[in-house]
C-alpha positions as CSV (number, residue, x, y, z in Angstrom):
1,M,85.8,41.6,-167.4
2,R,87.3,42.1,-164.0
3,L,89.0,38.9,-162.9
4,W,90.2,40.3,-159.5
5,K,88.5,41.8,-156.5
6,R,89.4,45.3,-155.3
7,N,90.4,45.5,-151.7
8,H,90.4,49.3,-151.5
9,G,88.0,52.0,-152.3
10,P,89.0,55.2,-154.1
11,I,91.2,57.9,-152.5
12,G,89.1,60.8,-151.1
13,V,90.8,64.0,-152.2
14,D,89.9,67.0,-150.2
15,L,91.9,70.1,-151.6
16,G,91.4,72.5,-148.7
17,N,92.4,76.3,-148.7
18,R,95.3,75.5,-146.2
19,S,96.1,71.7,-146.6
20,I,95.4,68.8,-148.8
21,K,93.7,65.8,-147.0
22,L,93.6,62.3,-148.5
23,V,91.8,59.3,-147.0
24,Q,91.3,55.7,-148.2
25,L,89.0,53.1,-146.9
26,S,88.6,49.5,-147.5
27,A,86.5,48.5,-150.4
28,D,83.4,47.7,-148.1
29,G,83.8,51.0,-146.4
30,T,84.4,49.6,-142.9
31,T,88.0,50.3,-142.3
32,L,90.1,53.4,-142.6
33,V,93.4,52.2,-144.1
34,E,95.2,55.4,-144.9
35,A,95.1,59.3,-144.2
36,V,97.5,61.9,-145.1
37,R,97.5,65.6,-144.4
38,W,99.8,67.8,-146.5
39,D,100.5,71.3,-145.3
40,G,103.1,72.2,-147.9
41,L,100.3,74.1,-149.9
42,E,101.5,77.7,-150.5
43,A,99.1,80.3,-150.4
44,S,99.5,81.0,-154.2
45,A,98.7,77.1,-154.6
46,C,95.4,77.3,-152.8
47,P,92.7,75.8,-155.2
48,H,90.4,78.7,-154.4
49,E,92.9,81.5,-155.1
50,G,93.3,81.4,-158.7
51,E,96.6,79.3,-158.9
52,S,97.9,77.2,-161.8
53,V,96.8,73.6,-162.2
54,K,100.5,72.7,-162.3
55,E,101.1,74.1,-158.7
56,T,98.1,72.4,-157.3
57,A,98.9,69.0,-159.2
58,E,102.5,69.1,-157.8
59,A,101.2,69.7,-154.1
60,L,98.9,66.8,-154.7
61,K,101.7,64.5,-155.8
62,Q,103.7,65.3,-152.7
63,A,100.7,64.5,-150.5
64,L,100.1,61.1,-152.2
65,S,103.9,60.3,-151.9
66,K,103.4,60.6,-148.1
67,G,101.1,57.7,-147.8
68,R,100.6,54.0,-148.7
69,F,97.8,54.5,-151.0
70,H,96.4,51.6,-153.2
71,G,95.5,52.2,-156.9
72,R,95.0,55.5,-158.6
73,R,91.1,55.8,-158.3
74,A,90.0,59.1,-156.6
75,V,87.0,61.2,-155.7
76,F,87.5,65.0,-155.8
77,C,85.5,67.7,-153.8
78,L,83.5,70.8,-155.0
79,S,84.0,72.9,-151.8
80,A,81.1,74.8,-150.2
81,A,82.9,77.9,-151.2
82,D,82.8,77.0,-154.9
83,L,79.2,76.0,-154.6
84,M,76.0,78.1,-154.7
85,T,73.6,76.5,-152.2
86,Q,70.0,77.6,-151.6
87,N,66.6,76.4,-150.7
88,I,64.1,77.6,-153.2
89,R,60.3,77.0,-153.7
90,I,58.7,76.5,-157.3
91,A,55.5,75.1,-158.8
92,D,54.6,71.6,-157.9
93,G,54.7,69.5,-161.0
94,G,56.2,66.2,-162.5
95,K,59.7,65.5,-162.9
96,E,60.3,67.0,-166.2
97,S,58.6,70.2,-165.3
98,L,60.5,70.3,-161.9
99,A,63.8,70.0,-163.6
100,A,62.8,73.0,-166.0
101,S,61.4,75.1,-163.1
102,V,64.8,74.7,-161.3
103,A,66.7,75.7,-164.4
104,D,64.5,78.8,-164.7
105,E,64.9,79.8,-161.2
106,C,68.7,79.4,-161.3
107,A,68.8,81.6,-164.3
108,G,66.5,84.3,-163.1
109,R,67.5,84.3,-159.2
110,L,71.2,83.1,-159.5
111,G,72.1,84.3,-162.8
112,L,73.2,80.7,-163.8
113,S,72.6,78.9,-167.0
114,P,73.3,75.0,-168.0
115,E,75.6,76.3,-170.6
116,T,78.0,77.9,-168.1
117,A,77.2,75.9,-164.8
118,E,76.6,72.5,-163.5
119,I,73.2,72.7,-161.9
120,R,71.9,69.9,-159.4
121,Y,69.0,69.8,-157.0
122,L,67.5,67.8,-154.1
123,D,63.7,67.5,-154.1
124,V,62.8,68.0,-150.4
125,G,59.0,67.6,-151.0
126,P,55.9,69.6,-151.0
127,V,55.2,72.6,-148.7
128,R,52.3,74.7,-148.2
129,Q,52.6,78.5,-148.9
130,G,49.4,80.4,-148.1
131,E,46.6,78.5,-150.0
132,T,48.8,76.8,-152.5
133,V,51.2,73.9,-152.3
134,R,54.7,74.5,-153.7
135,R,57.8,72.2,-154.1
136,E,60.9,72.9,-151.8
137,V,64.1,72.0,-153.6
138,I,67.8,72.6,-152.5
139,V,69.9,73.9,-155.5
140,L,73.6,73.0,-155.7
141,A,75.3,74.8,-158.4
142,T,78.8,75.6,-159.6
143,R,80.7,77.1,-162.5
144,R,81.8,74.5,-165.1
145,N,85.3,76.0,-165.2
146,L,85.8,74.9,-161.8
147,T,84.7,71.1,-162.4
148,E,86.8,71.3,-165.5
149,R,89.8,72.6,-163.4
150,L,89.5,69.4,-161.0
151,L,89.6,67.2,-164.2
152,Q,92.7,68.9,-165.2
153,I,94.5,68.5,-161.9
154,A,93.4,64.7,-161.8
155,D,94.9,64.2,-165.3
156,A,98.2,66.0,-164.3
157,V,98.5,63.8,-161.3
158,G,97.6,60.6,-163.2
159,L,94.5,59.8,-161.1
160,E,91.5,58.0,-162.3
161,L,88.6,60.4,-161.4
162,C,85.5,58.3,-160.2
163,G,83.6,61.4,-159.7
164,I,83.4,65.1,-158.2
165,D,81.1,65.4,-155.3
166,A,79.6,68.3,-153.5
167,E,81.1,69.1,-149.9
168,P,77.7,69.1,-148.1
169,L,76.9,65.7,-149.6
170,A,80.3,64.2,-148.7
171,L,79.9,65.6,-145.1
172,L,76.5,64.2,-144.6
173,R,77.7,60.9,-146.0
174,C,80.3,60.7,-143.3
175,R,78.0,62.0,-140.4
176,L,75.2,59.6,-141.1
177,R,77.6,56.8,-140.6
178,Q,77.5,57.9,-136.9
179,F,73.6,57.4,-136.9
180,R,73.0,54.1,-138.4
181,R,70.5,52.8,-135.9
182,E,67.0,52.6,-137.2
183,E,65.7,54.6,-134.1
184,D,67.9,57.4,-135.4
185,R,66.3,57.8,-138.7
186,P,63.0,59.8,-137.9
187,E,64.7,62.3,-135.5
188,P,65.6,65.6,-137.4
189,K,69.1,66.6,-136.8
190,M,71.0,69.8,-137.5
191,F,74.6,69.3,-138.7
192,V,76.9,72.2,-138.4
193,N,80.3,72.2,-140.0
194,L,82.7,74.9,-138.6
195,G,85.2,75.3,-141.3
196,Y,88.1,77.7,-141.7
197,R,86.4,79.9,-144.4
198,L,82.7,79.0,-144.1
199,T,80.2,77.3,-141.7
200,Q,77.7,75.0,-143.3
201,M,74.3,74.2,-141.8
202,M,72.2,71.3,-142.8
203,I,69.0,70.1,-141.4
204,V,68.2,66.4,-142.2
205,R,64.9,64.5,-141.7
206,D,64.6,60.6,-142.2
207,H,68.4,61.0,-143.2
208,Q,67.5,63.2,-146.2
209,P,68.6,67.0,-146.5
210,A,65.8,69.5,-145.8
211,F,67.6,72.7,-145.5
212,V,71.3,73.9,-146.4
213,K,72.8,77.1,-145.8
214,N,76.4,78.6,-145.7
215,V,77.3,81.3,-143.0
216,P,80.5,83.4,-143.2
217,V,81.3,82.9,-139.6
218,A,84.2,80.4,-139.4
219,G,87.7,79.7,-138.0
220,K,89.3,82.6,-140.1
221,E,87.0,85.2,-138.3
222,L,87.4,83.5,-134.9
223,D,91.3,83.7,-135.4
224,A,91.1,87.2,-136.4
225,A,89.1,88.2,-133.5
226,V,91.4,86.6,-130.9
227,C,94.5,88.2,-132.6
228,Q,92.8,91.8,-132.6
229,S,91.5,91.3,-129.0
230,L,94.9,90.1,-127.6
231,Q,97.3,92.0,-130.1
232,L,98.8,88.6,-131.2
233,R,100.4,87.6,-134.5
234,P,98.0,85.5,-136.7
235,E,99.9,82.2,-136.1
236,V,99.9,82.8,-132.5
237,G,96.2,83.8,-132.3
238,Q,95.3,80.7,-134.2
239,G,97.3,78.4,-132.0
240,L,95.9,79.9,-128.8
241,R,92.4,79.5,-129.9
242,R,92.7,75.9,-131.1
243,N,94.8,74.9,-128.1
244,Y,92.5,76.3,-125.5
245,G,89.4,75.1,-127.3
246,D,90.4,71.5,-127.3
247,R,92.3,71.5,-123.9
248,R,90.6,70.0,-120.8
249,A,89.3,72.4,-118.4
250,S,91.6,71.5,-115.8
251,H,94.6,72.4,-118.0
252,R,93.5,75.9,-119.1
253,D,94.7,79.2,-117.6
254,P,91.5,80.9,-116.4
255,E,92.7,84.3,-117.4
256,V,93.7,83.3,-120.9
257,M,90.5,81.2,-121.4
258,Q,88.3,84.1,-120.3
259,S,90.1,86.3,-122.8
260,V,89.6,83.9,-125.7
261,Q,85.9,83.4,-124.9
262,Q,85.2,87.3,-124.7
263,A,87.2,87.7,-128.3
264,V,84.9,84.9,-129.9
265,R,81.7,85.6,-128.0
266,P,80.2,88.0,-130.6
267,L,80.9,85.7,-133.5
268,L,79.7,82.7,-131.9
269,E,76.6,84.4,-130.8
270,R,76.0,85.5,-134.4
271,L,76.4,81.7,-135.4
272,A,74.0,80.6,-132.7
273,G,71.4,83.2,-134.1
274,E,71.8,81.8,-137.7
275,I,71.3,78.3,-136.4
276,A,68.1,79.4,-134.3
277,T,66.7,81.1,-137.5
278,A,67.4,78.0,-139.5
279,V,65.5,75.7,-137.0
280,R,62.5,78.1,-137.0
281,Y,62.5,78.0,-140.7
282,F,62.4,74.4,-140.7
283,S,59.6,74.1,-138.1
284,V,57.5,76.5,-139.9
285,T,57.9,75.3,-143.4
286,F,57.7,71.5,-142.5
287,R,55.4,71.8,-139.7
288,G,57.2,69.4,-137.6
289,E,59.2,69.0,-134.5
290,P,62.5,70.9,-134.6
291,P,65.8,69.1,-134.5
292,A,66.3,67.6,-131.1
293,R,70.0,68.1,-131.2
294,V,73.0,69.8,-133.1
295,I,75.9,68.0,-134.1
296,L,79.0,70.2,-134.5
297,G,81.8,69.1,-136.5
298,G,84.5,70.6,-139.0
299,S,88.1,71.5,-138.7
300,E,87.5,74.4,-136.2
301,A,85.0,72.8,-134.0
302,D,86.0,72.5,-130.4
303,D,84.8,72.0,-126.9
304,L,84.7,75.9,-126.5
305,A,82.4,76.4,-129.5
306,C,80.3,73.4,-128.4
307,D,79.7,74.5,-124.9
308,F,78.9,78.1,-125.9
309,L,76.4,76.9,-128.6
310,Q,74.6,74.8,-126.1
311,Q,74.3,77.7,-123.7
312,Q,73.0,79.9,-126.3
313,L,70.6,77.5,-128.1
314,H,69.2,75.8,-124.9
315,A,69.5,72.5,-126.8
316,A,71.7,69.3,-126.9
317,V,75.0,70.2,-128.9
318,E,77.6,67.4,-129.2
319,L,80.7,67.2,-131.3
320,S,80.9,64.9,-134.3
321,D,83.0,61.6,-134.0
322,P,83.6,60.7,-137.6
323,L,86.0,57.8,-136.6
324,R,83.5,55.7,-134.4
325,A,82.0,54.1,-137.4
326,F,85.3,52.7,-138.7
327,E,88.2,50.3,-137.7
328,V,91.2,52.7,-137.9
329,R,94.5,51.3,-139.1
330,C,96.5,54.4,-139.5
331,R,97.6,57.2,-137.2
332,I,95.2,60.1,-137.4
333,S,94.9,63.4,-135.4
334,R,92.2,65.9,-134.9
335,P,89.4,63.6,-136.5
336,R,86.8,66.3,-137.4
337,Q,89.1,67.8,-139.8
338,W,88.9,64.6,-141.9
339,E,85.2,64.3,-142.3
340,T,85.0,65.7,-146.0
341,A,87.8,63.3,-147.2
342,I,85.9,60.5,-145.3
343,G,82.8,61.2,-147.2
344,L,84.6,61.4,-150.5
345,A,86.2,58.1,-150.0
346,L,82.8,56.5,-149.0
347,F,81.3,57.8,-152.4
348,G,83.1,55.1,-154.4
349,C,83.0,52.1,-152.1
350,T,81.2,48.8,-152.8
351,E,77.5,48.2,-152.4
352,K,78.1,46.7,-149.2
353,A,79.4,49.8,-148.1
354,R,76.4,51.8,-149.4
355,S,74.1,49.4,-147.8
356,L,75.3,50.3,-144.4
357,A,73.9,54.0,-145.0
358,R,71.3,53.1,-147.6
359,Q,69.0,56.0,-148.3
360,S,71.3,58.4,-146.3
361,A,71.5,61.0,-149.2
362,P,71.0,60.7,-153.0
363,A,74.6,61.9,-153.5
364,E,75.4,59.7,-156.4
365,S,72.7,61.5,-158.4
366,L,74.3,64.8,-157.8
367,A,77.9,64.2,-158.0
368,V,79.6,65.0,-161.4
369,E,80.8,61.6,-162.5
370,R,83.5,60.8,-165.1
């Protein structure tokens, strides 16, 4: 029996491939009380590059020591790069037959079995395919050894693991906090997360995921394009693209800006094409209105990418603002890099916090809870 009330939610732990980001919210999920980014993660200690549990745990301990975190409860993340995410269609049947059909499809199409993989799915709903009615589902699957690794890291650091969430769902949980008005619900939305290794696309309707896809056009490729075009060292090219992408137009050197734009244009055109294809798929599959706007977020999202995509798509594109839904009591920079960690921290907050985004996403049913 608990005789005290928790004032803080769990720590959202985002083990990125270049840094660790930690976020803690108040127990009711309304206040961001602490946020720490730790860049002392060596390349060999990247959680996606086969490093030892010991190295990652040590880096995480260092990150935790830099902030004033309360308690040892935490929510970890399965990154998009560690997930197999795909929309599939199966026979329309009951709940039990649906689960069996998903397992069969994963085994036949993705080569995954329940013995070696964690498999979850989102039931999007019935769709018409020719003269028949099929069931559209979104599959999220990962190898069991990846979840076991996160459990080992938590044990090594001494954290009480509340759950392991899927990155797409953590991002959705964070972003829907920005659209809590009732009039926002029916409008289909396209969320695009421009990360360093992958770009994640998600279309939602009535605050529920309807389409998810990862695209290998992201910050890493944009940096390489700038470096190759301007013959710069990697760290210089990365800084140039980021600084000019966020800088106000009046503070940009026109010649440098034009060079950066020309370097990244082919990649952003490719990304715009992927977004347009996803929108067409959604419109044809669900026979409804396409998303009225695109919300661009992620650590690599900036004004440059936002403006370019808006020109290419002939649609409203806006940058995500993950902090606008919270009272912020700590210093935090480049807010869009914190979206995953914020979504993870929201996962374990109280019922009051969940009621603020009720029915936003069935994330609790998909996370690997401990």
